[in-house]
N, C-alpha and C positions, 0 to 999 in steps of 0.2 A: 218780343224780347230784343233789347239792343245787343248787337254783335260787336263788342269792343275789346274783348280779350280773346285773341286768336292764337291757337297752337297749330303749327304745321308739323306733320309727321312723315318721316320716311321709314316705312316698315322694313323688317329684316327680310332678305331674300335675293338681293342683287347677286347674280351668279353667272358663271360661264363667260360667253363672249361679251355679255353686258359689262362685265368689269374691264375687259380689254378696251372698250370704247368709252370708258369714263363713268360708269354707273356708281363709282365709289363716292362721289361728292353729291349731296342733296341739292343739285342745281335747280330743279324745278321748284322745290320748296323755297329756296332763296329768292327766285324770281317772283313767286307769288307773295312772299313776305314783303319784298320791296314794293310791290304794287299796292299794298293796303297799309303799309306802315304809317303813313301820314294821316290816315283817316280813322285810326283806332287808337284806343288808349295804350294797348300793349300787344306785342306779337313775339312769339318764341318759336324755336325750331328744335325738335328732338330727332336724332338720327339713330334709330335702333339698329340699323344695318352696320354701323361703325361701332357704336357703344355697346351693343348687345345688352342693354339694360333689362332687368327682370320686370315681370308684371308688378311686383311689389314696389319697385322703384318708380315705375310709371304711375301707379295709383297714388303714391305719395306725392309725386310731382303734380298730378291733377288737383289734389286737395289743396296744395299750396298755391298753385297758379290760378286756379278757378277759371278755366276757359269757358266761354259760352258758345264757342265755335271751334271745331277741329277740322283742318283740311288735311286730307291724306292723298299723296301722290304715289301711284303704283303702276308697276308693270306685271306681267303674268306671274313671275316667281314671287312677287310680294303680295299677291292676292290673299292668301290664307292669313298671313300675319296682319295685313291691313284690316281685314274683318275682325280678327281677334282683338286688335287694339280699339277698334270702333265699339265692339261689344262691351269691353271693359269700361270704356268711358260712359256709355249709355247706362250700363248697370249702376255706375256710381252716381250719375246725374242724368235722368231721362230728358232734361230740358236742353242738354248740349246739342247743338246742331252739327251733324256730321256731313261733311261735303267731301266727295271723293272725285279724283280726276286722274288723268294719265292715259297711256295707251290702252290698258286693260278696261277700265270703266268706260272709255270712249267707245270701245268695240262691243261691250256687253252691258249697256246701262240697265237693262231690265233684270239681269242676273243680280246686280248689286242692289237695286231698288226693292227686290224681293226680300232682302235682308232687313229685319226690323230696325237694325242699328244704323242704317244709311238713310239720310233725308234727301240729299241732292247729289246728282251726278253732273259734273261738268264735262262736256264733250269737246274735244279739240283743245285749242290754246286756252289757257285758263285765266290769264291776268285780268282781262276786261270783265269776263263773266264773274269771277270771284269778287272783284271790286264792287260790281253791281249788287251781288248777293249780300255782301256786308253792309252796303249803304241801305238797301231796301229791306233787309232782314228776312228776305225770302227769295224764291227763284221764279216767281210768277212774272211772265213776259220777259224774262232774261234770256237772250239769245244763247244757243248752245248749251242749254240745261235741260235735264230731265229730273222730275221730282214727283212726289206722291201728294195727292190731295183727295181726302175722303176715301182712301183705300184704292184710288185709281192712279195709274202711272201716266203722267203727262210728259210728252216730248215737245219742247219748244223748237222753233226753227233753228237750223244751224247758224252759227255766227260766222260772218265773213272772216277771212284771214286778216291778221293785223298787217296792214301794208307798210306803215311807218314804224319800224321796230325801234327807231331812235327815241320814240316818245315813252318807251318803257323804262322805268327806273332800273339801275343796275341791281344785280342780285344782292341780297342783304347779307353780305359776308361777315359783317360785324356781329351777327347773331350766332355765328359758329361757337360751339363749345369745345372744339377740338382742332388740332393741327392735322391736316391730311398729308399722306405721302403715298406716291405710287411706288410699286415694288421695283420698277425698273429705274427709279431715280430717288433712292432712299435718302441720299445726302441733301436733297432739296425738298422744300415744302411744296405741296401740290395745290393746283387750282384748276378751274375749268371755266371756259368762256363759250358763248354762242355768238359767233360773228354774223350769223344769218340763220335762216331756218329752211328746211325742206331739201328735196332732191328731185331731179328731173326723172329719175328712174321709175319703172313700173314693175319691178321684180315681184313675181307672184308670191314668193315666200316671205316678203317683207311687209310690215304693217305701216311703214313710213308713207307710202303713196297716198293712203286715205287720210292720214293725219294732216298732211300738208299739201294734198291734192296735186302731187307731182309738179310742184313749182319751187322756185328758190327765191327767197327774199333776203336782201342784204341790209346790214346796218352801214351807216356812213363811216368813212375813214376817220373823221373827227370824233365821232361817238366811240369808236373802237379804241382809239388812242387815249381818250379820256378814261375809259374803263381800265386800260392797261396801267395808266398812271395810278389809279385808285387801287389796283391790285398790288402794285409795287409799294405803295404807302402802307397798305394793310399788312404786308409781309415784312415791313420795315427794311426794304431793299435787300433782303436776304435772297440767296439763290432760290429760284422758283421754277418748277416745271409745270407747264400749262397744257391741259387737254383742250383742243378745239373740238367742240361737240358737233359741228356741222357735218351731216352725213356725206357731203361732197364739197369740200371747201373750195375747190377750183372751179366748180360749176362746169359750164360748157360753152356758153355764149361769149362773144368778144367782150361784152360789158363785164361779165363775171371775171374773165382773165385779166382785164385791165384793173379791176378792183383788187384782186389778190396781189397783183404785181405792185400796186401802190402801197398796199399794207406792208409787203415785204420790204420795199424801199424804206418806208418810215421806221420799221422795226430795226433795220440795219443801222440807220442814223441814230435812233434812240439808244441802242446798245453801244454804239461807237462813242457817243457823246458822254454817256453816263457810266461806262465800265460796268455794265450789268451782267449778271449771270442768269439769263432768261432763255429757257428752251421750251419747245413745243412738240406735241403729237398732233397728227391730223389724219383724217380719212380722205382718200382721193380715189378717182377711177383710173384704171389702167389706160383706157383709150385717150383720156385727156392728157395724162402725164406723157405718154408716148408721142403725142402730137405737139406738145409744147415743152421741150426740154429746156429751153431758155428760161422759162418761168420757173420750172422746178429748180434749176440752178440757183435762181435768186431766192427762192423760198428756203432752200437749205442754207444759203448765206445768212438768212435772217434767223437761222437756228430753229426753223421748223424742220426738224431733221428726222423724226421718227414717223413712218407712214404705215397705214393699214389700207390694203386694197382688197376688193372683192375679186379674187382670182376665180373662185368657185369650182372650176373643173378644168380638165384638159380636153373635154369633149364639146365641140361646137353645138351638138344637139341639145346639151343641157342648157346652153344659153338661149336657144330658140324656145324650148319648152317653158322656160321660167321667165321669158321676156327680159332677159338680162341685157340684150343688145347684141351688137356685132363684134363680140370679142373674139380673139384668135390667139394661138400660141405666139405668133410673131409680135402682136401688140403687147401681150403680157411680158414677153422677153425684153422688148424695147423699154417698157416702163420700168421694169426692175433694174435693167442695166443703167438707165438714166439716173435713178435715185442713187445706186451704188457709186456711179462714176464721180459724183459730187460729194460723196461722203455721207449720204443719208442712209437711214436704216430701212430697208425694204421688207415690209411684212405683208402677209396676205392671208385671207381666210378661204377655206374650201367648204362647200356644202356636201356632206355625205348623207346617204340614206333617203335620197329622193325615190319616189315610188318605183322607178324603173332601174335603179342602181343595182349592180351585182357586187358581191363581196370582193371578187378579183379585181374589179375596176377601182374600187375605193382604196384598197391598200396599196395601189400604185401611185396615188396622189402625192405622197411624201417624196418619192424618188423624183417625180416630175418637178415638184417644188424646188428641190435641191439643184437639179439640173438647170432650172430657170434662174437660180441665183437668189431665191428668197432667203432672208436671214432669220426671219421669224414666221411661224405658220401655225394656224389653228384649223381644226377640223370639226366644224360645228355640225351636229346631227340635225338634219332637217326637222324643223319644229313648226307645227301649224299654229302660229300666233293668231289669236282672234283679231279681226280687222284686216286680215290678209286674204287674198284670193285662194291661197293654199288651204287655209282653214275652212273656207266656205266649201271648197271642192271635197275635201276629205270628210267634213261633217255631213255633207249631203249623201255621201256613200257609206256613212256609219263605219268609217275605218279607224277613228280615233278611239283607242282603248284606255288611254290614260286620263284619269279624272282628277288627279292631284296636280294642281297648278304649280307647285314647287318644282315639278319635274320638267316644266316647259322652259328649260335653261340651255338648250342646245347641247347638253351633255347626257341626255337620256332619250331613248326611243319612246315615242308616244303614239305611234299608229302602226297598223299592219302593213307589212311589205312582203310581197311574194318572194318566197325563197329565203327570207331572213327570220330567224326565230326571235321571240321576245327576249330581250337582254343581249342579243348578239350585236346590236349597233354599238353598245357601250364597249364591247370587246374590240370591235373594229376601230373605234375612236382611240382606244389605248394603243393599239398596234400602230396606227398612223402617227400618233405623237412620238412613240418610241422610235419609229423608223426615221423620223425627221430630225429629232434632237439628239443626234449622235455627236461624238466629240469633234468631228470635223466641222459640223455646223456651228458649234460654239466658238471654235477658232475663227471661222469665217466672220462671225459677228465682230470679233475683236479686230480682225484684219481691216475691215471697213471703218471701224471706229477710229483707227490710227489716222485715217485721211482727214476726218472731221476735227480731231483734236491736235493734228500736227505733231503727233508723237511717233517716234520710230518704233518703240515697243511699249507694251503694257506690262506692268509688274505682275508677276505670277500671283501675288497675294490679291491684287485688285481683280484679277481674272477669277480666282476662286470665289472671292466674296460676291461678285456680281452674278456668277452662275448659280451660287447657292441661293441667292435671293430669287433668281428666276425659277429655280426648281420648287422653292417654297411657294411661290405664286401659283405655279402649275398645280401643285398638290392641293392648295386651298381653293383656288379659283377654277380648277379644272377637275383632275381625277378625284380629288378629295370630296367633291360635291356628291359622289356616289356612296359616301359614308362607309357602310359595312362592306361594300364591294371594293374598297380601296386596294386590298391585298391582291384580289383577283386581277384588278386593272393593272397593278404594278407588275404582276407576272407577265402579262401580255405586252406591257410597255417595254420591258427588258427583252422579251422575245423579239419584239419589233426592232430593237437596237441592232440585233445580229443579222438582220435580213440583207443588209448591204455592207457586210464587213470588209469585203475586198475593195469596195469603193472608198471606205474610210481609210484603209491602208494606202491605197493609191494616192488619195488627195494629201495625206499627212506626210508622205515620203518625198513629195516633190517640193522644190523651192517655190517661192511666190512668183519669181520671174517665169518659172516653168508651168505656171497655172495651178500650183499646189498651195498647201497650207502648212509649210514646215513650222513646227511649233516654236523652235528657238529663234525664228525670224520674226515672230509675232509677240512672244512673251519674253520679258526680261527674267532669266532664270539661270544665269551663269554660275553663281555660287551653289545653287541647289544642285545643278548637274555635277559639279565637282565633288560634292558629298556623295551623290548617288552612284556615279561612275558607270562603268561598262556593265550593263545589266539587261536582262529580259524579265520584266516584272509582270506577274499575272494577278489580277484582282478578280476573283470568281464570285459571282452572285449565286447563292444556293437557294433552292426552294424546297423546304422540308428535307434538307440534308443532301439534295441532289443538285449537281451543277446545272444552272439554267443558262447563264451567259457569262462570258469572261472578257475582260479588257486587258489587252497586252500592250505594254509600253517597252519598246527597244531603245535603249539609251547608250551613249558613250559619254566621255568626259566633257564633250562640247555641245551635243545636240541630242534631241529625241529623234531617232532615226525614222520611226513610224509608230503609229497607233493602230491597233487592230481590234475588232470586236468579233468574237466567234461564239457560236452556239455551244453549250456545254463548257468544256475546258480543254486547253492544250496541255499535254503531259511532258513533252520533250523540251530540253534545253531551257527550262525555266530556272532562273537564279533566285527569285524572291516570290513567294506565294502568299497571298492574303485572301481572306474569305469574308463575305458579307452575306447574311441571311435575310431573306425578305421580311421576316418577323422583326428584324432589327430596324426596319425602315418606317416603323409606325411613329409618325411625327407627333402623334397626340399622346404618346406614352414615354416620357423621359426615363422611366425605369428600364427601358431597353438599352440605354447607353452602356451600362457596365457589361451586359451581355455582348454588345457589339464589339467592345474592346477585347473581351476574353476570347470569343469565337473567331474574330477576324484577325487579331494580331498576336495575342499571347499564346494561344493554343498551337497555331502553325509554327510559331517561333521555337517552341520546345518540343517539336515533333521528332522523336528519335527512332522512327521506323526504318530510316534509310541506313546505308552503310556509314561507318565513322567518317570517311572521306567526304561523302556527300553531305553528311550532317554538318561538318565543319564549314564546308563551302557555303551551304545554305545560311548557316548562322552568320558567317562573315558578310554575305551580300544583304541579308535582311537587316543586319545591324547598320550597314551603310544607308539603307533606305530609311530606317528609323532616325538616324542622325540627320539626314536631309530633311525629314519632316520636322524634327526638333528645331533645326535651324530656322525653318519657316515660322515656327511658333515663337521663337525668340525675337525674330525680326518683326513679327506682328505686335508683340508686346512693346518693343522699342518704338515702333510707329505710333502706337496709342499714347505712350508716355510723351513723345515729342509733340503730338497734336494737342494733348492736354496742357502742356507747358506753354505752347504757342498761344492758346486760348487765354491762359491765365495772365501771361506777361505782355502779349501783344494785342490781345482782344480780337484775335482772328479765328475764324473757323477753318 
């Protein structure tokens, strides 16, 4: 059967830290589509992870498109939905050839081939193998493939890595059906690039070393710039934020460093000459950043400004046991300081729940992260991904209890740990996130952003908007992944917020020159403060009617004197009191909104249980607070109107 109508599928399931490093865009599907586009009649891409289309929609599409081959690229969390989509296609038309690839099928080819709906597994890089399969209409003698023949599973020899990445066509972005946006850059369209492949690391908990054999291969500068030009044309030169998918874009060798320096120089010139609004995310290693601050400075000048580093731990023993390398606290601190110094955003990931970890050690990681100066931090639960040494070790000891691949998302416990009960890792993860993302951390993010944007202050509305987007991402890409346990996790998240309340107060009470995070020095909020006046405001989070955590803002007419987070609630010298119940934070139930306003604002506003004098005072102060909030609402509406009129009459965004 001729394979000339190809459908590329991205199943639903990208989750956890995978989203942080760019799993949002179906990059692999686009690369594979680009590789075969010129040799087939038609190719299409469906992204179930983004579109969330129903099985009914999918079957209707198959009947109309009539593919004779379907390629499905998947990782662990996409395993279940990938098989589901393959079965639906096979049930509709048994003649459709189903080819699967990606990290998960590469590691477990026999598991996939035992499924009746799967015909071929492509192991490792897929472009050349898939192209050969389409041309030959089968996988016989195609390197890097496993397939079934007469009921027997056959594994062909591994395919050598593609040495010349320049010969690969660019990803088929023109086949996209949607415009993508990253949660941290919602005003810009999103895209993704791979300037190279692989990583020199041999970390035991990662499946990258086997996929790319602990090597790094680069595309040429010319090829990278040509793709950037094609991306700009595709987005019609609108503002774009690009995720660089390389696991370690700086590499380590002199040739790697020279390469990224040349790219940075070229992007600086490109942006300068064309007045472009082009920004980037990248993954780097602490030791390389610490050793080469001059190159990091240039990368940030090129607006490669948001970074994710594998901090992993504060314990050198963890680095040795996981083959992470010779990291140290000093190296981590120097790398973070370097990125911050030049206005970059220093983010880092920690691994929690390694077999030897204790709860007391893990919940200290966020405080360590803040002291080091991290602006963003994730606490991925150690997950035994197939294709990693970690998986092989735990599987050989029969320690992996989780059989549902959807939970292999670094947000769920999946194996037995001495001293840790089943379900406790999720609680520790929630505590860690809460302990790190306190108000002072959010202010610190804006403080550094001022350096990069050359702004003295960020308007309070922009601050609120960006932080809400961040919390929305955390709830959907993080805590929200645990579904029915979201309220439980929220409880521990907010308990974690109060663990370092004194530290929050100390940091927010000092000026920036004094090493602090004085709110009014970072945010433009002069008129808001005038409305609010001299107050001590308490916002209390209740759990089943009982105070869980309270946020205290002490203000005067000119500044926020300090912010404090306390367990329970403070009862003395409070001028305005507001309540929020955990039940009102259910992001999936908009019917909770009326209850939120009633319980949080209206009910305490008309509380007459105090003396007449105290009631009048409270009424006065809470009215000032509501007026200040109303002022922000009016200003927001005026801003929206101004931007709308600007687009209409000037054609500007």
